[in-house]
C-alpha positions, 0 to 999 in steps of 0.5 A: 500500500502506497502513502496516498492510498494509506492516507485515504484508508486511514481517513475512511477508517476514522470516518467509519469509527466516528459514525459507528460511535455515534450510532452505538451511542444513540442505541445505548444512551437516550440523550434526551432522557438523560438531559431531562433527568439531569435537568430535573436533578439540578432543579431538585438540588436547587429547591432542596437548598432553598428548603434547607435555608428556610427550614421547610421540612415538609418540602425537604421530605417531598424533594427527597422522595422525588429524588429517590423515585427517579434515582433508579432510572438515573442509575440505569442511564449511567450504567448505559454510559459505562457500557458505552465507554467500554464499547468505545475503548474496544472499537478504538483499539480495534480500529487503531490496530487496523491502522497500525497494521496497514501503515506502510511507513512502519513496515520498513523500520526494523528492530535490531539487537544490542549487546552489552560490553563489559570492557567498553561499558556500552550497548552495541549492535549493527544492521545493514542500511537500506538507502532506497530512500536517500536523505536523513534516516534515524537510529533509535535506542531504547534502554530499560531500567530497573524500578527501585524503591517502593510501589509509589516510586515504581508507579511514578516511574511508569507514569512519567516514563522514567523506567525507560529512555529513548534517544535518536540520532540522524544518519545519512544515505548518500547525502552530506547532511541530515536531521532527525526525522520529525516524527521521531521522539526522544524521552525518558532517561538520557542516553548517549548514542554514537555511530561509526560514521555519519554518511552511508551507502547502500547496504553498508553496515551501521554500527551503533553504540549507546552509553546508558546509566548503570541501572540499564538492564537491556537495550534495543535498537530500531532503524528508521528508513527515512519515510514517515506519515505526513499530512500538510495542514492549512493552518499551524497547530499552536502547541506543536508549532507545526503545520503538518501531522508528522507524528504517525497515522494515529494523530491523524486518525484521532483528529479526523474522528474528532472533527467527524464526531462533532459534525455527525453530532451537529447533523444528528441534532439538526435532524432531531430538531426537524423531526420534533418541529414536524411532530409539533406541526 
């Protein structure tokens, strides 16, 4: 699958996901009933506070009885929301698995093993480079570290990513200069990475060595062939300071599904409004 076809496929899958979620939501949750009950709950709470301030015990008992009466229906609707959340997670994971499986930009990236040398104190590995895509390539090394301390420290390290570190360096195929491909990220514990040279030719062997803190118990390498998913945008994203989606197909899938979800919700709301007007007419 080429890049253009994959972009179309990922976009269609995002639209299908957004439509499926809205369709299932309409079946599992009665939004109109939920809004009506929520509105009534808010009014009861307001009236209850007024009755408390005035000391009207009869009114308080009446409001409490009314709240107890509608509570089972409210709990039933909340249960529907919980079921909806589980369904959304399952469907999202399924769609993302398909997108990642079809992603042609990840199929040409390969992991390679790295071994620790006591003499040099480094993790080293090698792979044969494919220069069919000239220009900047990336070499990433991820080191894993043992969690030390109590359970709170372990949880904190996992949440903050401090149990592992990933660093990337750029190498070039047939070009004198290169930069780290923009979709590659660096995170976690700092790792120093070196390669035997900076410019390579087709089928050269790349030697990669990494120096990680002594707590590292293993390290793995991964190549990036210089290809990545990118979609130019008509506007710049302020937080990311970029005018293109370059961080893989997942952000594009999420962005399209969010926009489509808003459009579908707006359209469904309009259709309901038209139907209600016809009924009233």
